[in-house]
C-alpha positions in Angstrom: 0.0 0.0 0.2 2.8 2.4 1.0 4.4 1.5 -2.3 1.4 2.4 -4.5 1.2 5.6 -2.7 4.7 6.4 -3.3 4.9 5.5 -6.9 1.4 7.7 -7.4 3.1 10.7 -5.8 6.3 10.1 -7.8 4.3 10.1 -11.1 2.5 13.1 -10.4 5.9 14.9 -9.3 7.3 13.6 -12.6 4.4 14.7 -14.8 4.7 18.4 -13.2 8.4 18.3 -13.8 7.7 17.4 -17.3 5.1 20.4 -17.8 7.2 22.8 -16.4 10.2 21.8 -18.5 8.1 21.9 -21.5 6.4 25.4 -20.6 10.0 26.8 -20.0 10.9 25.3 -23.6 7.9 27.4 -25.0 8.9 30.4 -23.0 12.5 30.4 -24.4 11.5 29.6 -28.0 8.8 32.4 -28.0 11.9 34.6 -26.8 14.1 33.6 -29.5 11.4 34.1 -32.1 10.5 37.5 -30.7 14.2 38.6 -30.9 14.2 37.6 -34.8 11.2 39.6 -35.2 12.8 42.8 -33.4 16.1 42.1 -35.1 14.3 41.9 -38.5 12.1 44.8 -37.8 15.4 47.1 -36.8 17.2 46.2 -39.9 14.4 46.8 -42.1 14.0 50.4 -40.5 17.8 51.0 -41.2 18.8 50.5 -37.6 16.9 53.2 -36.2 15.9 52.6 -32.9 13.3 55.5 -32.5 11.2 54.3 -35.4 11.3 50.8 -34.1 10.0 52.0 -30.8 7.4 54.1 -32.3 6.4 51.3 -34.6 6.0 49.0 -31.6 4.1 51.4 -29.8 1.5 51.9 -32.5 1.5 48.2 -33.5 1.0 47.4 -29.9 -2.1 49.8 -29.3 -0.3 52.0 -26.8 -1.5 55.1 -28.2 -5.1 54.2 -28.3 -4.9 52.8 -24.5 -3.4 56.4 -23.4 -6.4 58.2 -25.3 -8.9 55.8 -23.4 -7.0 56.4 -20.3 -7.2 60.1 -20.8 -10.6 60.2 -21.7 -11.6 58.3 -18.8 -9.8 60.8 -16.5 -11.6 63.8 -17.9 -14.7 62.4 -18.3 -17.3 64.2 -15.8 -14.9 67.3 -15.4 -16.6 70.9 -15.5 -13.7 73.2 -15.5 -14.1 76.8 -14.3 -12.2 79.2 -16.2 -12.0 82.8 -14.6 -10.3 85.8 -16.2 -9.8 88.8 -14.1 -9.8 92.1 -15.5 -10.0 95.9 -14.5 -12.3 96.3 -17.2 -9.9 98.7 -19.1 -11.0 101.9 -17.1 -7.9 103.8 -16.0 -10.3 107.2 -15.2 -11.4 106.5 -11.9 -8.2 105.9 -10.1 -7.6 102.6 -11.1 -3.8 102.1 -12.2 -2.4 99.6 -14.4 -1.7 96.7 -12.2 -4.1 97.8 -9.6 -6.4 95.0 -8.2 -9.0 97.7 -7.2 -12.1 97.2 -9.8 -11.5 93.7 -10.8 -14.2 91.5 -11.7 -14.4 88.0 -11.8 -15.9 86.8 -15.0 -17.3 83.3 -15.3 -16.7 82.1 -18.8 -18.1 78.6 -18.4 -21.7 79.0 -19.1 -21.5 81.7 -21.9 -22.1 84.5 -19.6 -20.5 87.6 -18.8 -18.4 88.6 -21.4 -17.9 85.5 -23.9 -19.9 85.7 -27.3 -20.8 82.5 -29.2 -18.3 83.9 -32.3 -15.2 83.4 -30.0 -15.1 87.2 -29.3 -14.3 88.2 -25.5 -16.2 91.4 -24.7 -15.4 93.6 -22.0 -17.3 96.3 -20.7 -17.1 98.6 -23.8 -14.7 96.9 -26.3 -14.9 93.7 -28.0 -11.3 91.8 -28.9 -11.2 89.1 -31.4 -8.8 86.6 -30.2 -9.4 84.3 -33.4 -7.6 86.5 -35.7 -4.3 84.9 -36.7 -5.1 81.6 -36.1 
């Protein structure tokens, strides 16, 4: 009875050893094949490592994955953009660089000075920031 149990354990251990050896051989074969692949690509690209890196990143889908991650990161954000001005009025004792008379303008909802056409309007002037683009 003890011999049968010992023989069964021995057979199980040998089967596991054989499976591990075959797995290791497969990993070595895969590594060698990948080495040949990279070497062939590098030669085809004139030994340009930067081009090889870029090709492997594109081919591996890295840029698509980065775009997905970035899209998830900004999903649901509601940025608040504030521009502080003194209204361009230097007449009432307001000097350039002074914080007196500053107005906090909220441009997130299209109110308080931003027009749909891309113009930013102050109290009396309109300035087109889209010119020259």
